N, C-alpha and C positions, 0 to 999 in steps of 0.2 A: 342417568336420565337422558332420554333421547329427545331431540328437538324435531318437531314435525313441521315441515313447511307445507303450506297450502298454496297451491298455484291457481288461485281463482282470479280470472280476468274477465272483464266485461267488454263487450263490443260497444261501439258508439251507439248503435241502435238500441241496445238494452239500457244504456245510460239515459238516452233521450226519452225512451218509453217510461222509465221510472220517474224522471223529472216531470213529464207531462201528467203522469198518474198521481203523484204526490204533490207536485207544485213546489216552487221555490220563490223566496222573496229576497231581494237584494235591496238593502237600505243604505244609501250613501249620503254623507254630509261633508261638504268641503267649504272651508272659509279661508280666504286669502286676505291678509291685512299687512299694512306697512306702517310702521311707527304708531301702532294702535288704531289706525284708521282702516275700517273694513272696506276693501276694494271690491271683493267678489264673494258672493255666497251662493252655493249650489246645494239644493236638497233634491234627492231623487229616490223614489221607491219603485222598483221594477218587480212586477209579478209575472212569473212564467208558469203557466199551467194550461191544461186542456180546458175547453169551454165547459165540459161536464164537471170537472173538478172545481173550477172557479164558481160556477153556479151553485154547487152543493155547499161550499163553504161560505159564499156570500149570503146565501139564504139563511144559513145558521147564525150569522152575526148581524143580520138585518140590513144588508147592503142592497138588496134588490128592492126596487120600488114597485108598489102595487100598480097594476094598469089602471089608467084613468077610465072612468065610466062615462059613456056618451050621455049628453044631457037631453 
Protein backbone atom coordinates (compact mmCIF):
# COMPACT_ATOMS: atom_id res chain seq x y z
CA UNK A 1 0.00 0.00 0.00
CA UNK A 2 1.57 3.27 -1.12
CA UNK A 3 1.11 6.53 0.71
CA UNK A 4 0.49 9.48 -1.55
CA UNK A 5 1.51 12.91 -0.30
CA UNK A 6 -0.29 15.91 -1.72
CA UNK A 7 1.75 19.08 -1.61
CA UNK A 8 -1.05 21.62 -1.88
CA UNK A 9 -0.15 24.99 -0.49
CA UNK A 10 -2.08 28.23 -0.64
CA UNK A 11 -0.67 31.68 -0.88
CA UNK A 12 -1.81 34.40 1.49
CA UNK A 13 -3.72 36.07 -1.34
CA UNK A 14 -5.68 32.87 -2.02
CA UNK A 15 -6.54 32.47 1.67
CA UNK A 16 -7.72 36.09 1.97
CA UNK A 17 -9.73 35.75 -1.24
CA UNK A 18 -11.48 32.65 0.10
CA UNK A 19 -12.22 34.31 3.47
CA UNK A 20 -13.70 37.36 1.77
CA UNK A 21 -15.70 35.18 -0.62
CA UNK A 22 -17.12 32.79 1.99
CA UNK A 23 -16.91 34.94 5.14
CA UNK A 24 -15.84 33.99 8.65
CA UNK A 25 -17.40 34.62 12.06
CA UNK A 26 -15.38 34.69 15.28
CA UNK A 27 -17.51 34.50 18.44
CA UNK A 28 -15.62 35.10 21.69
CA UNK A 29 -16.81 35.15 25.29
CA UNK A 30 -14.49 35.87 28.23
CA UNK A 31 -15.37 36.13 31.90
CA UNK A 32 -12.94 36.99 34.70
CA UNK A 33 -14.10 36.39 38.25
CA UNK A 34 -12.45 36.36 41.65
CA UNK A 35 -14.00 34.48 44.59
CA UNK A 36 -17.27 34.16 42.71
CA UNK A 37 -17.49 37.88 41.90
CA UNK A 38 -17.51 38.69 38.22
CA UNK A 39 -14.94 41.39 37.57
CA UNK A 40 -14.93 41.54 33.80
CA UNK A 41 -17.09 40.14 31.03
CA UNK A 42 -16.35 40.55 27.33
CA UNK A 43 -18.49 39.30 24.47
CA UNK A 44 -17.42 39.86 20.89
CA UNK A 45 -18.67 38.73 17.51
CA UNK A 46 -16.42 39.59 14.58
CA UNK A 47 -17.59 39.08 11.02
CA UNK A 48 -15.05 39.20 8.20
CA UNK A 49 -16.47 39.12 4.68
CA UNK A 50 -16.68 41.18 1.54
CA UNK A 51 -19.54 43.67 1.29
CA UNK A 52 -21.23 41.56 -1.41
CA UNK A 53 -21.04 38.41 0.72
CA UNK A 54 -22.35 40.21 3.81
CA UNK A 55 -25.28 41.78 1.96
CA UNK A 56 -26.21 38.46 0.34
CA UNK A 57 -26.41 36.60 3.66
CA UNK A 58 -27.79 39.54 5.67
CA UNK A 59 -30.69 39.84 3.24
CA UNK A 60 -31.32 36.09 3.49
CA UNK A 61 -31.73 36.25 7.29
CA UNK A 62 -33.54 39.60 7.34
CA UNK A 63 -30.81 41.84 8.74
CA UNK A 64 -31.09 44.51 6.08
CA UNK A 65 -33.56 47.28 6.82
CA UNK A 66 -35.97 48.48 4.19
CA UNK A 67 -35.25 52.07 3.11
CA UNK A 68 -37.50 54.70 4.67
CA UNK A 69 -40.00 56.22 2.28
CA UNK A 70 -40.10 60.03 2.17
CA UNK A 71 -43.29 61.53 3.56
